[in-house]
MARLUM-316418 format. One record per residue (C-alpha): x, y, z; residue number from 1; residue in one letter. Coordinates in nm, 4 decimals, padded with zeros to 6 digits. Layout:
N
<X = X | Y = Y | Z = Z | seq = NUM | type = A>
...
This chain:
262
<X = 10.5651 | Y = 08.1650 | Z = 13.7017 | seq = 1 | type = M>
<X = 10.7333 | Y = 08.3283 | Z = 13.4187 | seq = 2 | type = R>
<X = 10.7737 | Y = 07.9986 | Z = 13.2463 | seq = 3 | type = T>
<X = 10.3887 | Y = 07.9113 | Z = 13.2881 | seq = 4 | type = L>
<X = 10.2875 | Y = 08.2746 | Z = 13.1424 | seq = 5 | type = W>
<X = 10.5154 | Y = 08.2140 | Z = 12.8361 | seq = 6 | type = M>
<X = 10.3428 | Y = 07.8682 | Z = 12.7838 | seq = 7 | type = A>
<X = 10.0115 | Y = 08.0370 | Z = 12.7992 | seq = 8 | type = V>
<X = 10.0883 | Y = 08.2783 | Z = 12.5473 | seq = 9 | type = V>
<X = 10.2398 | Y = 08.0271 | Z = 12.2949 | seq = 10 | type = I>
<X = 09.9168 | Y = 07.8097 | Z = 12.3793 | seq = 11 | type = V>
<X = 09.7278 | Y = 08.0910 | Z = 12.2818 | seq = 12 | type = A>
<X = 09.9210 | Y = 08.2133 | Z = 11.9648 | seq = 13 | type = A>
<X = 09.9326 | Y = 07.8716 | Z = 11.8521 | seq = 14 | type = T>
<X = 09.5381 | Y = 07.8577 | Z = 11.8939 | seq = 15 | type = A>
<X = 09.4855 | Y = 08.1747 | Z = 11.7032 | seq = 16 | type = V>
<X = 09.6982 | Y = 08.0283 | Z = 11.3860 | seq = 17 | type = G>
<X = 09.5022 | Y = 07.7096 | Z = 11.3848 | seq = 18 | type = F>
<X = 09.1720 | Y = 07.9029 | Z = 11.4005 | seq = 19 | type = A>
<X = 09.2904 | Y = 08.0997 | Z = 11.1081 | seq = 20 | type = Q>
<X = 09.4070 | Y = 07.7942 | Z = 10.9122 | seq = 21 | type = Q>
<X = 09.0540 | Y = 07.6241 | Z = 10.9945 | seq = 22 | type = D>
<X = 08.8774 | Y = 07.9210 | Z = 10.8474 | seq = 23 | type = A>
<X = 09.0776 | Y = 07.9292 | Z = 10.5279 | seq = 24 | type = K>
<X = 09.0325 | Y = 07.5664 | Z = 10.4925 | seq = 25 | type = A>
<X = 08.6730 | Y = 07.6160 | Z = 10.5254 | seq = 26 | type = F>
<X = 08.6464 | Y = 07.9034 | Z = 10.2846 | seq = 27 | type = L>
<X = 08.8436 | Y = 07.7134 | Z = 10.0169 | seq = 28 | type = K>
<X = 08.5721 | Y = 07.4253 | Z = 10.0468 | seq = 29 | type = Q>
<X = 08.3335 | Y = 07.7109 | Z = 09.9563 | seq = 30 | type = V>
<X = 08.5276 | Y = 07.8171 | Z = 09.6797 | seq = 31 | type = Q>
<X = 08.5558 | Y = 07.4982 | Z = 09.5433 | seq = 32 | type = Q>
<X = 08.1727 | Y = 07.4298 | Z = 09.5594 | seq = 33 | type = K>
<X = 08.1026 | Y = 07.7418 | Z = 09.3551 | seq = 34 | type = Y>
<X = 08.3854 | Y = 07.6548 | Z = 09.1023 | seq = 35 | type = R>
<X = 08.2257 | Y = 07.2974 | Z = 09.0446 | seq = 36 | type = N>
<X = 07.8774 | Y = 07.4202 | Z = 09.0067 | seq = 37 | type = A>
<X = 07.7812 | Y = 07.4195 | Z = 08.6487 | seq = 38 | type = K>
<X = 07.4679 | Y = 07.6294 | Z = 08.6820 | seq = 39 | type = S>
<X = 07.3018 | Y = 07.8538 | Z = 08.9757 | seq = 40 | type = W>
<X = 06.9905 | Y = 08.1064 | Z = 09.0090 | seq = 41 | type = E>
<X = 06.9773 | Y = 08.3236 | Z = 09.2790 | seq = 42 | type = I>
<X = 06.7775 | Y = 08.6811 | Z = 09.3760 | seq = 43 | type = S>
<X = 06.9803 | Y = 08.9108 | Z = 09.5612 | seq = 44 | type = I>
<X = 06.9163 | Y = 09.2343 | Z = 09.7455 | seq = 45 | type = D>
<X = 07.2100 | Y = 09.4822 | Z = 09.8055 | seq = 46 | type = I>
<X = 07.2316 | Y = 09.8204 | Z = 09.9575 | seq = 47 | type = S>
<X = 07.5454 | Y = 10.0474 | Z = 09.9369 | seq = 48 | type = A>
<X = 07.6563 | Y = 10.3512 | Z = 10.0907 | seq = 49 | type = E>
<X = 07.9325 | Y = 10.5721 | Z = 09.9778 | seq = 50 | type = L>
<X = 08.1154 | Y = 10.8400 | Z = 10.1405 | seq = 51 | type = N>
<X = 08.3669 | Y = 11.0768 | Z = 10.0310 | seq = 52 | type = F>
<X = 08.4877 | Y = 11.3766 | Z = 10.1766 | seq = 53 | type = G>
<X = 08.1621 | Y = 11.3917 | Z = 10.3992 | seq = 54 | type = G>
<X = 07.9237 | Y = 11.3681 | Z = 10.0986 | seq = 55 | type = N>
<X = 07.7269 | Y = 11.0235 | Z = 10.1369 | seq = 56 | type = S>
<X = 07.5161 | Y = 10.8456 | Z = 09.8692 | seq = 57 | type = Q>
<X = 07.3091 | Y = 10.5526 | Z = 09.9156 | seq = 58 | type = K>
<X = 07.1963 | Y = 10.2763 | Z = 09.6528 | seq = 59 | type = Q>
<X = 06.9724 | Y = 09.9799 | Z = 09.6754 | seq = 60 | type = Q>
<X = 06.8598 | Y = 09.7350 | Z = 09.4162 | seq = 61 | type = S>
<X = 06.7448 | Y = 09.3843 | Z = 09.3771 | seq = 62 | type = S>
<X = 06.8011 | Y = 09.1256 | Z = 09.0986 | seq = 63 | type = S>
<X = 06.7602 | Y = 08.7693 | Z = 08.9848 | seq = 64 | type = T>
<X = 07.0359 | Y = 08.6148 | Z = 08.7993 | seq = 65 | type = I>
<X = 07.0715 | Y = 08.2873 | Z = 08.6543 | seq = 66 | type = A>
<X = 07.4028 | Y = 08.1357 | Z = 08.5098 | seq = 67 | type = M>
<X = 07.5337 | Y = 07.8217 | Z = 08.3651 | seq = 68 | type = Q>
<X = 07.8782 | Y = 07.7528 | Z = 08.2727 | seq = 69 | type = R>
<X = 08.0697 | Y = 07.8273 | Z = 08.0741 | seq = 70 | type = P>
<X = 07.9074 | Y = 08.1634 | Z = 07.9686 | seq = 71 | type = N>
<X = 07.5165 | Y = 08.1666 | Z = 07.9737 | seq = 72 | type = R>
<X = 07.3562 | Y = 08.4287 | Z = 08.1639 | seq = 73 | type = V>
<X = 06.9990 | Y = 08.5432 | Z = 08.2277 | seq = 74 | type = A>
<X = 06.9495 | Y = 08.8551 | Z = 08.4730 | seq = 75 | type = A>
<X = 06.6994 | Y = 09.1126 | Z = 08.5612 | seq = 76 | type = K>
<X = 06.8760 | Y = 09.3823 | Z = 08.7450 | seq = 77 | type = V>
<X = 06.6670 | Y = 09.6303 | Z = 08.9305 | seq = 78 | type = G>
<X = 06.7355 | Y = 10.0229 | Z = 08.8877 | seq = 79 | type = A>
<X = 06.9994 | Y = 10.1476 | Z = 09.1320 | seq = 80 | type = S>
<X = 07.1380 | Y = 10.5261 | Z = 09.1441 | seq = 81 | type = G>
<X = 07.1783 | Y = 10.6638 | Z = 08.7831 | seq = 82 | type = F>
<X = 07.1258 | Y = 10.3268 | Z = 08.6309 | seq = 83 | type = S>
<X = 06.8260 | Y = 10.2196 | Z = 08.5036 | seq = 84 | type = P>
<X = 06.6596 | Y = 09.8659 | Z = 08.5362 | seq = 85 | type = A>
<X = 06.8060 | Y = 09.6273 | Z = 08.2675 | seq = 86 | type = R>
<X = 06.8194 | Y = 09.2842 | Z = 08.1616 | seq = 87 | type = E>
<X = 07.1272 | Y = 09.0744 | Z = 08.0394 | seq = 88 | type = V>
<X = 07.1117 | Y = 08.7813 | Z = 07.8158 | seq = 89 | type = Y>
<X = 07.3983 | Y = 08.5559 | Z = 07.6877 | seq = 90 | type = S>
<X = 07.2799 | Y = 08.2224 | Z = 07.4981 | seq = 91 | type = D>
<X = 07.6714 | Y = 08.1368 | Z = 07.4800 | seq = 92 | type = G>
<X = 07.6865 | Y = 08.3227 | Z = 07.1359 | seq = 93 | type = K>
<X = 07.5551 | Y = 08.6829 | Z = 07.1822 | seq = 94 | type = T>
<X = 07.5242 | Y = 08.8857 | Z = 07.4838 | seq = 95 | type = V>
<X = 07.2241 | Y = 09.1333 | Z = 07.4686 | seq = 96 | type = F>
<X = 07.1735 | Y = 09.4270 | Z = 07.7339 | seq = 97 | type = V>
<X = 06.8297 | Y = 09.5616 | Z = 07.6986 | seq = 98 | type = Y>
<X = 06.6904 | Y = 09.8437 | Z = 07.9011 | seq = 99 | type = V>
<X = 06.3038 | Y = 09.8445 | Z = 07.8823 | seq = 100 | type = P>
<X = 06.2521 | Y = 10.2136 | Z = 07.9983 | seq = 101 | type = S>
<X = 06.4667 | Y = 10.3277 | Z = 07.6948 | seq = 102 | type = A>
<X = 06.3281 | Y = 10.0381 | Z = 07.4669 | seq = 103 | type = K>
<X = 06.6928 | Y = 10.0170 | Z = 07.3732 | seq = 104 | type = Q>
<X = 06.9478 | Y = 09.7323 | Z = 07.3529 | seq = 105 | type = Y>
<X = 07.2993 | Y = 09.6495 | Z = 07.2596 | seq = 106 | type = M>
<X = 07.4594 | Y = 09.3218 | Z = 07.1488 | seq = 107 | type = K>
<X = 07.7960 | Y = 09.1852 | Z = 07.1130 | seq = 108 | type = Q>
<X = 07.9713 | Y = 08.8483 | Z = 07.1076 | seq = 109 | type = P>
<X = 07.9463 | Y = 08.6510 | Z = 07.4102 | seq = 110 | type = A>
<X = 08.2794 | Y = 08.6104 | Z = 07.6064 | seq = 111 | type = P>
<X = 08.4138 | Y = 08.2518 | Z = 07.6499 | seq = 112 | type = S>
<X = 08.3416 | Y = 08.2352 | Z = 08.0404 | seq = 113 | type = D>
<X = 08.2532 | Y = 08.4548 | Z = 08.3335 | seq = 114 | type = L>
<X = 08.5609 | Y = 08.4911 | Z = 08.4756 | seq = 115 | type = K>
<X = 08.7657 | Y = 08.8223 | Z = 08.5614 | seq = 116 | type = G>
<X = 08.6095 | Y = 09.1304 | Z = 08.4173 | seq = 117 | type = A>
<X = 08.3605 | Y = 08.8868 | Z = 08.2357 | seq = 118 | type = N>
<X = 08.1618 | Y = 08.8288 | Z = 08.5728 | seq = 119 | type = A>
<X = 08.0280 | Y = 09.1788 | Z = 08.5301 | seq = 120 | type = G>
<X = 07.7807 | Y = 09.0424 | Z = 08.3312 | seq = 121 | type = L>
<X = 07.6120 | Y = 08.8788 | Z = 08.6442 | seq = 122 | type = L>
<X = 07.5828 | Y = 09.2272 | Z = 08.7903 | seq = 123 | type = G>
<X = 07.6144 | Y = 09.2281 | Z = 09.1801 | seq = 124 | type = E>
<X = 07.6024 | Y = 08.8465 | Z = 09.1551 | seq = 125 | type = A>
<X = 07.9497 | Y = 08.8785 | Z = 09.0013 | seq = 126 | type = G>
<X = 08.0794 | Y = 08.9097 | Z = 09.3496 | seq = 127 | type = M>
<X = 08.0294 | Y = 08.5223 | Z = 09.3969 | seq = 128 | type = L>
<X = 08.2403 | Y = 08.4416 | Z = 09.0949 | seq = 129 | type = M>
<X = 08.5004 | Y = 08.7086 | Z = 09.2360 | seq = 130 | type = G>
<X = 08.5147 | Y = 08.5362 | Z = 09.5700 | seq = 131 | type = I>
<X = 08.5256 | Y = 08.1893 | Z = 09.4244 | seq = 132 | type = A>
<X = 08.8450 | Y = 08.2579 | Z = 09.1993 | seq = 133 | type = E>
<X = 09.0520 | Y = 08.4551 | Z = 09.4608 | seq = 134 | type = Q>
<X = 09.3603 | Y = 08.2830 | Z = 09.5649 | seq = 135 | type = D>
<X = 09.3500 | Y = 08.2679 | Z = 09.9402 | seq = 136 | type = L>
<X = 09.7154 | Y = 08.1924 | Z = 09.9406 | seq = 137 | type = D>
<X = 09.8444 | Y = 08.4991 | Z = 09.7793 | seq = 138 | type = Q>
<X = 09.6524 | Y = 08.7626 | Z = 09.9846 | seq = 139 | type = L>
<X = 09.8722 | Y = 09.0443 | Z = 10.1233 | seq = 140 | type = G>
<X = 10.1006 | Y = 08.9974 | Z = 10.4286 | seq = 141 | type = P>
<X = 09.8725 | Y = 09.1919 | Z = 10.6516 | seq = 142 | type = N>
<X = 09.5365 | Y = 08.9840 | Z = 10.5764 | seq = 143 | type = A>
<X = 09.3660 | Y = 08.7559 | Z = 10.8183 | seq = 144 | type = K>
<X = 09.0973 | Y = 08.5026 | Z = 10.7506 | seq = 145 | type = I>
<X = 08.8920 | Y = 08.4297 | Z = 11.0809 | seq = 146 | type = Q>
<X = 08.5873 | Y = 08.2876 | Z = 11.2293 | seq = 147 | type = F>
<X = 08.3395 | Y = 08.5288 | Z = 11.3875 | seq = 148 | type = R>
<X = 08.0740 | Y = 08.3139 | Z = 11.5345 | seq = 149 | type = G>
<X = 07.7469 | Y = 08.2145 | Z = 11.4071 | seq = 150 | type = T>
<X = 07.4234 | Y = 08.3870 | Z = 11.2809 | seq = 151 | type = Q>
<X = 07.0751 | Y = 08.2735 | Z = 11.1237 | seq = 152 | type = T>
<X = 07.0118 | Y = 08.4456 | Z = 10.7874 | seq = 153 | type = V>
<X = 06.6999 | Y = 08.3747 | Z = 10.6146 | seq = 154 | type = G>
<X = 06.6487 | Y = 08.0923 | Z = 10.8230 | seq = 155 | type = G>
<X = 06.9804 | Y = 07.9215 | Z = 10.7716 | seq = 156 | type = K>
<X = 07.2209 | Y = 07.8663 | Z = 11.0292 | seq = 157 | type = Q>
<X = 07.5582 | Y = 08.0378 | Z = 10.8833 | seq = 158 | type = T>
<X = 07.9208 | Y = 08.0648 | Z = 11.0147 | seq = 159 | type = R>
<X = 08.0928 | Y = 08.3935 | Z = 10.9612 | seq = 160 | type = I>
<X = 08.4156 | Y = 08.3981 | Z = 10.8108 | seq = 161 | type = V>
<X = 08.5910 | Y = 08.7626 | Z = 10.8191 | seq = 162 | type = E>
<X = 08.8609 | Y = 08.8332 | Z = 10.5924 | seq = 163 | type = I>
<X = 09.0730 | Y = 09.1620 | Z = 10.6846 | seq = 164 | type = T>
<X = 09.3256 | Y = 09.3236 | Z = 10.5221 | seq = 165 | type = D>
<X = 09.5327 | Y = 09.6781 | Z = 10.5058 | seq = 166 | type = T>
<X = 09.7409 | Y = 09.8148 | Z = 10.2416 | seq = 167 | type = Q>
<X = 09.9174 | Y = 10.1679 | Z = 10.3180 | seq = 168 | type = G>
<X = 09.6065 | Y = 10.4005 | Z = 10.4108 | seq = 169 | type = N>
<X = 09.3395 | Y = 10.1641 | Z = 10.2853 | seq = 170 | type = A>
<X = 09.1598 | Y = 09.8826 | Z = 10.4859 | seq = 171 | type = S>
<X = 08.9130 | Y = 09.6281 | Z = 10.4181 | seq = 172 | type = V>
<X = 08.6837 | Y = 09.4038 | Z = 10.6094 | seq = 173 | type = N>
<X = 08.4790 | Y = 09.1135 | Z = 10.4355 | seq = 174 | type = L>
<X = 08.2207 | Y = 08.9052 | Z = 10.6301 | seq = 175 | type = K>
<X = 08.0809 | Y = 08.6148 | Z = 10.4572 | seq = 176 | type = L>
<X = 07.7803 | Y = 08.4296 | Z = 10.6025 | seq = 177 | type = F>
<X = 07.8130 | Y = 08.0698 | Z = 10.4966 | seq = 178 | type = I>
<X = 07.5583 | Y = 07.7879 | Z = 10.5306 | seq = 179 | type = G>
<X = 07.7228 | Y = 07.5664 | Z = 10.8107 | seq = 180 | type = A>
<X = 07.5781 | Y = 07.2602 | Z = 10.6136 | seq = 181 | type = Q>
<X = 07.5715 | Y = 07.3347 | Z = 10.2510 | seq = 182 | type = D>
<X = 07.8413 | Y = 07.5983 | Z = 10.2098 | seq = 183 | type = R>
<X = 07.6403 | Y = 07.8367 | Z = 10.0349 | seq = 184 | type = L>
<X = 07.6967 | Y = 08.2050 | Z = 10.0630 | seq = 185 | type = I>
<X = 07.3926 | Y = 08.3791 | Z = 10.1960 | seq = 186 | type = Y>
<X = 07.5025 | Y = 08.7114 | Z = 10.3170 | seq = 187 | type = R>
<X = 07.8082 | Y = 08.9468 | Z = 10.2321 | seq = 188 | type = V>
<X = 07.9086 | Y = 09.2553 | Z = 10.4401 | seq = 189 | type = E>
<X = 08.2175 | Y = 09.4707 | Z = 10.2859 | seq = 190 | type = L>
<X = 08.3612 | Y = 09.7670 | Z = 10.4601 | seq = 191 | type = N>
<X = 08.6259 | Y = 09.9432 | Z = 10.2813 | seq = 192 | type = Q>
<X = 08.8009 | Y = 10.2622 | Z = 10.3908 | seq = 193 | type = T>
<X = 09.0705 | Y = 10.4854 | Z = 10.2319 | seq = 194 | type = A>
<X = 09.2129 | Y = 10.7255 | Z = 10.4855 | seq = 195 | type = R>
<X = 09.4107 | Y = 11.0731 | Z = 10.3797 | seq = 196 | type = P>
<X = 09.7705 | Y = 11.0316 | Z = 10.3385 | seq = 197 | type = Q>
<X = 09.9848 | Y = 11.2694 | Z = 10.5489 | seq = 198 | type = Q>
<X = 10.0390 | Y = 11.5773 | Z = 10.3288 | seq = 199 | type = G>
<X = 09.9048 | Y = 11.4246 | Z = 10.0265 | seq = 200 | type = G>
<X = 10.1003 | Y = 11.2867 | Z = 09.7268 | seq = 201 | type = Q>
<X = 10.3747 | Y = 11.5062 | Z = 09.5808 | seq = 202 | type = G>
<X = 10.3241 | Y = 11.7496 | Z = 09.8648 | seq = 203 | type = G>
<X = 09.9717 | Y = 11.8442 | Z = 09.7221 | seq = 204 | type = G>
<X = 09.6285 | Y = 11.8758 | Z = 09.9010 | seq = 205 | type = Q>
<X = 09.5438 | Y = 11.5308 | Z = 10.0888 | seq = 206 | type = A>
<X = 09.2423 | Y = 11.3638 | Z = 09.9425 | seq = 207 | type = Q>
<X = 08.9346 | Y = 11.3221 | Z = 10.1589 | seq = 208 | type = P>
<X = 08.8536 | Y = 11.0157 | Z = 10.3432 | seq = 209 | type = Q>
<X = 08.6273 | Y = 10.7792 | Z = 10.1407 | seq = 210 | type = S>
<X = 08.4496 | Y = 10.4677 | Z = 10.2548 | seq = 211 | type = S>
<X = 08.2236 | Y = 10.2089 | Z = 10.0863 | seq = 212 | type = M>
<X = 07.9707 | Y = 09.9765 | Z = 10.2693 | seq = 213 | type = K>
<X = 07.7917 | Y = 09.7052 | Z = 10.1009 | seq = 214 | type = V>
<X = 07.5381 | Y = 09.4681 | Z = 10.2160 | seq = 215 | type = V>
<X = 07.4205 | Y = 09.1814 | Z = 09.9976 | seq = 216 | type = A>
<X = 07.1669 | Y = 08.9144 | Z = 10.0933 | seq = 217 | type = T>
<X = 07.1315 | Y = 08.6075 | Z = 09.8707 | seq = 218 | type = M>
<X = 06.8300 | Y = 08.3697 | Z = 09.8146 | seq = 219 | type = R>
<X = 06.9089 | Y = 08.0533 | Z = 09.6034 | seq = 220 | type = Y>
<X = 06.6529 | Y = 07.9572 | Z = 09.3747 | seq = 221 | type = I>
<X = 06.8387 | Y = 07.6515 | Z = 09.2454 | seq = 222 | type = S>
<X = 07.2146 | Y = 07.5432 | Z = 09.2820 | seq = 223 | type = F>
<X = 07.3905 | Y = 07.3139 | Z = 09.0364 | seq = 224 | type = D>
<X = 07.0625 | Y = 07.2062 | Z = 08.8608 | seq = 225 | type = K>
<X = 06.9919 | Y = 07.1960 | Z = 08.5004 | seq = 226 | type = P>
<X = 06.8492 | Y = 07.5137 | Z = 08.3360 | seq = 227 | type = I>
<X = 06.6648 | Y = 07.4977 | Z = 08.0270 | seq = 228 | type = P>
<X = 06.8574 | Y = 07.6678 | Z = 07.7275 | seq = 229 | type = A>
<X = 06.5226 | Y = 07.8660 | Z = 07.6579 | seq = 230 | type = S>
<X = 06.6079 | Y = 08.0754 | Z = 07.9945 | seq = 231 | type = R>
<X = 06.9162 | Y = 08.2117 | Z = 07.8358 | seq = 232 | type = F>
<X = 06.7636 | Y = 08.3231 | Z = 07.4973 | seq = 233 | type = R>
<X = 06.6270 | Y = 08.6663 | Z = 07.4091 | seq = 234 | type = F>
<X = 06.4545 | Y = 08.8190 | Z = 07.1323 | seq = 235 | type = T>
<X = 06.4213 | Y = 09.2090 | Z = 07.1234 | seq = 236 | type = P>
<X = 06.0773 | Y = 09.3469 | Z = 07.1248 | seq = 237 | type = P>
<X = 05.9805 | Y = 09.4833 | Z = 06.7832 | seq = 238 | type = K>
<X = 05.9775 | Y = 09.8383 | Z = 06.9039 | seq = 239 | type = D>
<X = 06.3241 | Y = 09.8423 | Z = 07.0673 | seq = 240 | type = A>
<X = 06.6192 | Y = 10.0001 | Z = 06.8929 | seq = 241 | type = K>
<X = 06.9470 | Y = 09.8859 | Z = 06.8687 | seq = 242 | type = E>
<X = 07.2508 | Y = 10.1159 | Z = 06.9510 | seq = 243 | type = I>
<X = 07.6295 | Y = 10.0347 | Z = 06.9187 | seq = 244 | type = Q>
<X = 07.8191 | Y = 09.8411 | Z = 07.2020 | seq = 245 | type = P>
<X = 08.1242 | Y = 10.0371 | Z = 07.3413 | seq = 246 | type = P>
<X = 08.4763 | Y = 10.0096 | Z = 07.1472 | seq = 247 | type = Q>
<X = 08.6616 | Y = 09.6746 | Z = 07.2327 | seq = 248 | type = Q>
<X = 08.8079 | Y = 09.6981 | Z = 07.5928 | seq = 249 | type = G>
<X = 08.5403 | Y = 09.9360 | Z = 07.7023 | seq = 250 | type = Q>
<X = 08.2787 | Y = 09.8278 | Z = 07.9729 | seq = 251 | type = P>
<X = 07.9361 | Y = 09.7673 | Z = 07.8518 | seq = 252 | type = M>
<X = 07.7546 | Y = 10.0487 | Z = 08.0109 | seq = 253 | type = T>
<X = 07.3677 | Y = 09.9928 | Z = 07.9750 | seq = 254 | type = P>
<X = 07.1464 | Y = 10.2331 | Z = 07.7723 | seq = 255 | type = P>
<X = 06.9903 | Y = 10.5274 | Z = 07.9268 | seq = 256 | type = Q>
<X = 06.6345 | Y = 10.6190 | Z = 07.9324 | seq = 257 | type = P>
<X = 06.5473 | Y = 10.9626 | Z = 07.7592 | seq = 258 | type = P>
<X = 06.5528 | Y = 11.2616 | Z = 08.0241 | seq = 259 | type = R>
<X = 06.2042 | Y = 11.4216 | Z = 08.1068 | seq = 260 | type = R>
<X = 06.1891 | Y = 11.7936 | Z = 08.0496 | seq = 261 | type = G>
<X = 06.1577 | Y = 12.0068 | Z = 08.3505 | seq = 262 | type = R>
C-alpha cells in the first residue's frame, strides 16, 4: 500500500511538472508571435487600484495605440488620475507628445526601437512589449507558470496562463487570457502585494503594506498588417506651444493643463 501511495505522489508531481512546462511552452509561442509582428493597433481599457497603508486610489483610462517596428507610434491616451489626456506620435525620426487641454507639445529624437524603457511611448500597451521580451527561463526560483482553465473574453475563447512569484516580502500574481487559436493576449490581470518586514529596515518603523491591482482588456483593430506611414505623422496645431522636454535620462512626462482658480 505504501508503494502504491508513493507511486501516486510521484505521478502527480510529474504531471504538475509537465503542466508547468506546457504552460511555459505555450507562453513562449505567444511571445514569439508578438516579437515577429511588424505592427499592430489595439484599443485598451485599463483600471488600477493602488493601496498604501489603508489609503486607496483608483484610476481608469482608455487608449488606442498603433505600433510599427522598429519605432513608429500613434497613440491617443485617455486621462487618468493626475495625468491629462495626451497624444503620442513617432514617425521614426521625431517623437511628439501633445496635450490638447494644455495646447502644449514636446518633441525629441525618436528612440531606435520600442524595447525596454522605450516601450513607455506605447502607454499602457507597453506591457505587451514587456511580456514579449521577458526571458521566461530567467525567472526567480519561486516563479511558477501554470494553466488556470479557460474563459471567454470579448467573444474569444481564451486559455488562462498564471505566473506567480515571491521575492522576500513581495508577491506577484499575473494572469494572461490568451486566445486559444490566435495566441493573442485579450486580458491581463495583475495583483502585486508588498507586506511590511518585521521590525522594519535598520530597526526603524516598518513600511505599511501596499498592493496594486490592474486589469487591462485589449481589442485588436489589426495585427501584423501594414499601417500607412501617414498614421504616425503629427503636425502641431498653430495655437499649440512647444515646451522643452526633460533632460536626457529623465522620463518624458506629458505637459499639464493650466489649473483653474478656486
